[in-house]
C-alpha positions as CSV (number, residue, x, y, z in Angstrom):
1,M,0.0,0.0,0.0
2,I,1.3,3.4,-1.0
3,I,0.9,6.0,1.8
4,K,0.8,9.5,0.3
5,G,2.0,12.6,2.2
6,K,-0.4,15.1,3.7
7,I,-0.9,18.8,3.2
8,I,-2.6,20.4,6.2
9,N,-4.0,24.0,6.1
10,D,-2.9,25.7,9.3
11,P,-4.3,29.2,10.2
12,V,-0.9,30.3,11.6
13,Y,1.6,29.2,8.9
14,G,-0.6,28.3,5.9
15,F,0.0,25.0,4.3
16,L,2.0,22.4,6.3
17,R,3.6,19.6,4.2
18,F,4.3,16.2,5.6
19,P,5.7,14.2,2.7
20,E,7.3,11.4,4.8
21,P,5.1,8.2,5.0
22,E,6.6,7.6,8.5
23,L,5.3,10.9,9.7
24,I,1.8,10.0,8.4
25,R,1.9,6.8,10.3
26,I,2.5,8.7,13.5
27,I,-0.1,11.4,12.7
28,D,-2.8,8.8,12.0
29,H,-2.0,6.8,15.1
30,P,-4.9,6.8,17.6
31,W,-2.7,8.0,20.5
32,F,-1.6,11.1,18.5
33,Q,-5.2,11.7,17.2
34,R,-6.3,11.8,20.9
35,L,-4.6,15.2,21.1
36,R,-7.5,16.6,19.0
37,N,-9.5,16.5,22.2
38,I,-7.0,18.1,24.6
39,K,-7.0,21.9,24.7
40,Q,-3.6,23.4,24.3
41,M,-4.2,26.1,26.8
42,G,-6.2,24.3,29.5
43,M,-8.8,26.6,31.0
44,A,-7.6,29.8,29.2
45,H,-10.7,29.7,26.9
46,L,-12.7,30.9,29.9
47,V,-10.9,34.2,29.6
48,Y,-9.9,34.2,26.0
49,P,-12.8,32.5,24.1
50,G,-10.7,31.9,21.0
51,A,-8.2,29.8,22.9
52,V,-9.8,26.5,22.0
53,H,-7.0,25.1,19.8
54,T,-5.6,21.7,20.7
55,R,-2.4,19.9,21.4
56,L,-2.7,18.4,17.9
57,H,-2.6,21.8,16.3
58,H,0.5,22.7,18.3
59,S,2.3,19.5,17.6
60,L,1.8,19.7,13.9
61,G,3.0,23.3,13.9
62,A,6.1,22.5,15.9
63,S,7.0,19.7,13.6
64,H,6.6,22.1,10.7
65,L,9.0,24.6,12.3
66,M,11.4,21.7,13.0
67,G,11.5,21.0,9.3
68,K,12.3,24.6,8.6
69,A,15.1,24.7,11.2
70,L,16.7,21.6,9.9
71,D,16.6,22.9,6.3
72,E,18.4,26.1,7.5
73,L,21.1,24.1,9.2
74,R,21.7,22.0,6.1
75,L,21.9,25.2,4.0
76,K,24.8,26.3,6.3
77,G,26.7,23.1,5.6
78,I,25.8,21.2,8.7
79,T,25.6,17.5,7.9
80,L,22.3,15.9,8.7
81,L,21.3,12.4,7.6
82,P,17.7,11.8,6.4
83,D,17.0,9.5,9.3
84,E,18.2,12.1,11.8
85,C,15.9,14.7,10.3
86,L,13.0,12.3,10.4
87,A,13.8,11.4,14.1
88,A,13.8,15.0,15.1
89,K,10.5,15.7,13.3
90,I,8.8,12.8,15.0
91,A,10.3,13.7,18.4
92,I,8.7,17.2,18.3
93,L,5.5,15.7,16.8
94,L,5.2,13.4,19.9
95,H,6.7,15.7,22.5
96,D,3.3,16.4,24.0
97,V,1.6,13.1,23.4
98,G,1.8,12.4,27.2
99,H,-0.4,15.3,28.1
100,G,-3.5,14.6,30.1
101,P,-6.9,16.4,30.0
102,F,-6.7,20.2,29.9
103,S,-2.9,20.0,29.5
104,H,-0.9,21.4,32.4
105,A,-4.0,22.1,34.5
106,L,-4.3,18.5,35.7
107,E,-0.7,17.5,35.3
108,H,-0.4,15.9,38.8
109,S,-4.1,15.5,39.7
110,L,-4.9,12.2,38.0
111,V,-1.5,10.6,38.8
112,E,0.9,12.1,41.3
113,G,4.6,12.3,40.7
114,I,4.7,11.7,36.9
115,S,5.3,14.4,34.3
116,H,3.8,14.5,30.9
117,E,7.4,14.2,29.5
118,T,7.8,10.9,31.2
119,I,4.4,9.7,29.9
120,S,5.4,10.9,26.4
121,N,8.6,8.8,26.6
122,L,6.6,5.7,27.7
123,I,4.1,6.2,24.9
124,M,7.0,6.5,22.4
125,Q,8.5,3.3,23.6
126,R,5.2,1.5,23.3
127,M,4.6,2.9,19.8
128,N,8.2,1.9,18.9
129,E,7.4,-1.7,19.7
130,E,4.2,-1.5,17.7
131,L,5.9,0.1,14.7
132,G,8.8,-2.2,14.5
133,G,11.5,0.1,15.8
134,L,10.6,3.2,13.8
135,L,11.0,5.5,16.8
136,S,14.3,4.1,18.2
137,K,16.3,7.2,17.1
138,T,13.4,9.5,17.9
139,I,13.5,8.3,21.5
140,Q,17.2,9.0,21.7
141,V,16.7,12.6,20.3
142,F,13.8,13.1,22.8
143,D,15.7,12.0,25.9
144,S,19.0,13.6,24.8
145,S,21.0,10.4,24.5
146,Y,21.6,10.9,20.8
147,P,25.1,12.2,20.0
148,R,24.0,15.3,18.1
149,K,23.0,17.4,21.1
150,Y,21.5,20.2,19.0
151,L,18.7,18.0,17.8
152,H,17.5,17.5,21.3
153,Q,17.9,21.3,21.9
154,L,15.6,22.0,19.0
155,V,13.0,19.8,20.8
156,S,13.6,21.0,24.3
157,S,15.6,24.0,25.4
158,Q,15.2,27.7,26.2
159,L,15.1,28.3,22.4
160,D,13.2,25.4,20.9
161,V,10.6,25.0,18.2
162,D,8.1,24.0,20.8
163,R,8.2,27.4,22.4
164,M,8.4,29.2,19.0
165,D,5.1,27.5,18.0
166,Y,3.2,27.9,21.2
167,L,4.0,31.6,21.5
168,N,2.9,32.3,18.0
169,R,-0.1,30.0,18.1
170,D,-1.4,31.0,21.5
171,S,-1.0,34.7,20.6
172,F,-3.0,34.0,17.4
173,Y,-5.9,32.2,19.1
174,T,-6.1,34.5,22.2
175,G,-5.7,37.7,20.2
176,V,-2.8,38.8,22.5
177,S,-0.3,40.4,20.2
178,E,2.5,40.5,22.7
179,G,3.2,36.9,22.0
180,V,4.0,37.4,18.3
181,I,7.7,36.6,17.6
182,G,9.9,36.6,14.6
183,Y,10.2,32.9,14.5
184,D,11.3,32.9,10.8
185,R,14.1,35.3,11.5
186,I,15.3,33.2,14.5
187,L,15.2,30.0,12.4
188,Q,17.3,31.6,9.7
189,M,19.9,32.7,12.3
190,L,20.3,29.2,13.8
191,T,23.7,27.5,13.6
192,V,25.7,24.8,15.4
193,I,28.9,25.4,17.4
194,N,30.7,22.4,19.0
195,D,27.6,20.3,18.5
196,E,25.4,22.7,20.3
197,L,22.7,25.0,19.0
198,A,23.6,28.7,18.7
199,V,22.2,31.9,17.2
200,E,24.2,34.1,14.9
201,E,25.0,37.5,16.5
202,K,22.8,39.4,14.0
203,G,19.8,37.5,15.3
204,V,20.2,38.5,18.9
205,H,17.4,41.1,18.9
206,S,14.9,38.6,17.6
207,V,15.9,36.2,20.4
208,E,15.5,39.0,23.0
209,K,12.0,39.7,21.7
210,F,11.3,36.0,21.9
211,I,12.3,35.9,25.6
212,I,10.3,39.1,26.4
213,A,7.3,37.8,24.5
214,R,7.3,34.7,26.6
215,R,7.4,36.7,29.8
216,L,4.5,38.9,28.7
217,M,2.4,35.9,27.6
218,Y,2.9,34.1,30.9
219,W,1.6,37.0,33.1
220,Q,-1.0,38.2,30.6
221,V,-2.3,34.8,29.5
222,Y,-0.9,31.6,31.0
223,L,-0.8,32.9,34.6
224,H,-3.7,35.3,34.2
225,K,-5.5,35.4,37.5
226,T,-8.8,34.2,36.2
227,V,-7.1,31.3,34.2
228,L,-5.2,30.4,37.4
229,G,-8.5,30.4,39.4
230,A,-10.2,28.2,36.8
231,E,-7.3,25.7,37.0
232,I,-7.5,25.6,40.8
233,L,-11.2,25.0,40.6
234,L,-10.7,22.1,38.2
235,I,-8.1,20.6,40.5
236,N,-10.4,21.0,43.5
237,I,-13.2,19.2,41.6
238,L,-11.0,16.2,40.9
239,K,-9.7,16.3,44.5
240,R,-13.2,16.2,45.9
241,A,-14.3,13.4,43.6
242,K,-11.3,11.3,44.7
243,E,-12.1,12.1,48.3
244,L,-15.7,10.9,47.9
245,V,-14.5,7.7,46.2
246,K,-12.1,6.9,49.0
247,R,-15.1,7.2,51.4
248,G,-16.8,4.4,49.4
249,E,-19.2,6.6,47.4
250,K,-20.0,5.7,43.8
251,L,-19.6,8.5,41.3
252,F,-20.5,8.6,37.6
253,A,-17.4,8.7,35.4
254,T,-16.4,7.6,32.0
255,P,-14.5,4.2,32.0
256,A,-11.1,5.9,31.4
257,L,-11.7,8.4,34.2
258,S,-13.0,5.8,36.6
259,H,-9.7,3.9,36.3
260,F,-7.9,6.9,37.8
261,L,-10.6,7.9,40.3
262,Y,-10.9,4.4,41.8
263,N,-7.2,3.4,41.7
264,D,-4.7,5.3,43.7
265,L,-1.9,5.2,41.1
266,A,1.7,6.4,41.4
267,A,4.4,7.0,38.8
268,K,5.9,3.5,39.3
269,D,2.6,1.9,38.3
270,F,3.0,3.3,34.8
271,H,6.3,1.5,34.5
272,T,5.1,-1.9,35.8
273,D,1.6,-2.3,34.3
274,P,0.8,-1.4,30.7
275,V,-2.9,-1.2,31.5
276,H,-2.5,2.2,33.1
277,L,-0.9,3.7,30.1
278,N,-3.6,2.2,27.9
279,K,-6.3,3.8,30.1
280,F,-4.4,7.1,30.1
281,C,-4.4,7.2,26.3
282,Q,-8.2,7.0,26.3
283,L,-8.5,10.1,28.5
284,D,-9.2,13.6,27.1
285,D,-11.0,16.8,28.0
286,S,-14.4,15.3,27.3
287,D,-14.0,12.6,30.0
288,I,-13.5,15.3,32.6
289,F,-16.1,17.8,31.5
290,T,-18.8,15.2,30.9
291,S,-18.3,14.0,34.5
292,I,-18.4,17.6,35.8
293,K,-21.7,18.2,34.1
294,V,-23.2,15.1,35.7
295,W,-21.7,15.9,39.1
296,Q,-23.6,19.2,39.3
297,E,-26.5,17.1,40.6
298,N,-24.4,15.0,43.0
299,D,-25.7,14.5,46.6
300,D,-22.5,15.9,47.9
301,R,-23.0,19.6,48.2
302,V,-19.4,20.5,47.9
303,L,-18.8,18.6,44.7
304,A,-22.1,19.9,43.2
305,L,-21.3,23.5,44.0
306,L,-17.8,23.3,42.6
307,C,-19.1,21.7,39.4
308,R,-21.8,24.3,39.0
309,M,-19.2,27.0,39.4
310,M,-17.3,25.6,36.6
311,V,-20.2,24.9,34.2
312,E,-21.7,28.3,34.8
313,R,-18.3,30.1,34.9
314,K,-18.8,31.5,38.4
315,L,-15.2,31.2,39.2
316,Y,-13.2,32.1,42.3
317,K,-12.3,35.7,42.9
318,M,-8.5,35.9,42.6
319,V,-6.2,38.5,44.1
320,L,-2.5,38.6,43.3
321,S,0.1,40.3,45.5
322,S,3.8,40.5,45.8
323,E,3.4,40.1,49.6
324,P,2.0,37.0,51.4
325,F,-1.6,37.3,52.6
326,T,-2.1,37.4,56.3
327,I,-3.8,34.7,58.4
328,E,-6.4,37.4,59.3
329,T,-7.3,37.9,55.7
330,L,-7.6,34.2,55.0
331,E,-9.8,33.6,58.1
332,E,-12.0,36.6,57.1
333,K,-12.6,35.1,53.7
334,K,-13.3,31.7,55.1
335,A,-15.9,33.2,57.5
336,E,-17.6,35.0,54.6
337,A,-17.7,31.8,52.6
338,I,-19.1,29.7,55.4
339,R,-21.8,32.3,55.9
340,L,-22.5,32.6,52.1
341,L,-22.5,28.9,51.3
342,G,-23.4,27.2,54.5
343,I,-20.5,24.8,54.0
344,P,-18.9,23.0,57.1
345,E,-15.7,24.5,58.2
346,E,-13.7,21.3,57.4
347,D,-14.6,21.7,53.7
348,I,-14.2,25.4,53.3
349,H,-10.6,24.9,51.9
350,Y,-12.3,24.0,48.6
351,F,-13.7,27.5,48.4
352,V,-11.0,29.6,50.0
353,S,-7.2,29.1,49.7
354,V,-3.9,30.8,49.4
355,G,-0.8,29.9,47.4
356,T,2.0,31.2,45.1
357,T,2.7,31.1,41.4
358,S,5.9,32.0,39.6
359,N,7.5,32.5,36.2
360,N,11.1,32.1,35.2
361,T,11.5,34.0,31.9
362,Y,15.1,33.0,31.3
363,N,16.9,30.6,33.6
364,I,20.7,31.5,33.6
365,N,21.3,28.3,35.5
366,D,19.7,26.1,32.8
367,E,21.0,25.3,29.3
368,R,21.6,28.8,28.1
369,I,20.9,30.4,24.7
370,A,24.3,30.7,23.0
371,I,25.1,33.6,20.7
372,A,27.8,33.0,18.0
373,M,29.6,36.3,17.9
374,K,31.2,37.7,14.7
375,N,34.7,37.5,16.4
376,G,34.3,33.7,16.8
377,M,33.4,33.7,20.5
378,V,30.3,32.1,21.9
379,R,28.5,34.0,24.6
380,D,25.3,33.6,26.6
381,I,22.6,36.0,25.6
382,S,22.6,37.6,29.0
383,E,26.3,38.5,28.7
384,I,26.3,40.4,25.4
385,D,26.8,44.2,25.3
386,N,23.9,46.2,26.7
387,P,21.8,43.0,27.3
388,I,18.1,43.2,27.5
389,V,18.1,39.8,29.0
390,N,20.0,40.7,32.2
391,Q,20.2,39.4,35.7
392,A,17.0,41.2,36.7
393,L,15.0,39.6,33.8
394,A,16.5,36.2,34.5
395,R,15.3,36.1,38.1
396,P,12.1,34.2,38.7
397,V,9.1,36.3,39.6
398,H,6.9,35.0,42.4
399,K,3.4,36.2,43.2
400,N,1.1,35.3,46.1
401,Y,-2.6,34.7,45.5
402,I,-5.8,34.2,47.5
403,C,-8.8,32.7,45.8
404,Y,-12.3,32.8,47.4
405,V,-16.0,32.8,46.5
406,Q,-18.1,35.9,46.8
């Protein structure tokens, strides 16, 4: 059977071409198609109604950018074998395949102690067995064990095609123009020095804009206080559902969600029993939201209230501050919530809580963005003359929050 390539019309980049039959096998796989039903931006659509694009959109776009990056490197005389290029394209195509429902919002709520990157790796290993070793080199690129380090850096680093796509794509779908970056300029300025990814000096300002755009998008979109509140509400709903199940109560849930509600799973379980990974790969946003709609009528008043808040978009009131909130403020909000809702004091933490959130725009202690200077030196972007990305911008920003009902 001859498998033809695909041309996919993407609203961000136009036509995306996938001529390789191996890529088509991955795209058509049920575990990749599952990403159609997982929102890229979790609960952000409750603030930005256009933000309903999916992990599948993002993965296809990132693979497209990977192809453009590899083409630029080859034009600069960097030797890349066809199977290496294919491995890199598949690695970025599958880099998010381990995401659960609503992406990062429920990262550790269904299974504690296991990241989506680990699940992605496990899925790739299972698919590799199924596809006769097709992903062997892909897995090496993904986990950074392949000798050409820069291929992994294109998949995961502080200047990877993953971030290039999600900044542009999320900006497009939210309408927040601060996230628009010159990805094409950055891709054209990429080079390789000592087997590591670098950017030519003349592309430094495009990289600086990329870093600043990421900072702005985090505080304006990803960590927007209402988005944060919606994610906390979603986490609390799953937490309450698990608590009720542990008490012996029977809750409606789809078969895939039931598996994670009624089994107290840890990271090690994914490595020892393939059933858990199979069930995880059946989960998507619809499992969670269908259950939430039904739970609105549950006999447990706490669960019912939380679910109605989500369905009717009556979210927590969120206040952010650079200073921690006092015990007095927290107790005052709890007393108000008890009076307003008539909820027992032992359950009021579902409706009033405090916490912190943070964003690290550029981590100088992580794998840095290297700039290839005209004089032959390689310097970190934070160390060039008159750097915009300086020590102040590199420091993580922490904010305290209090969320409550009113």
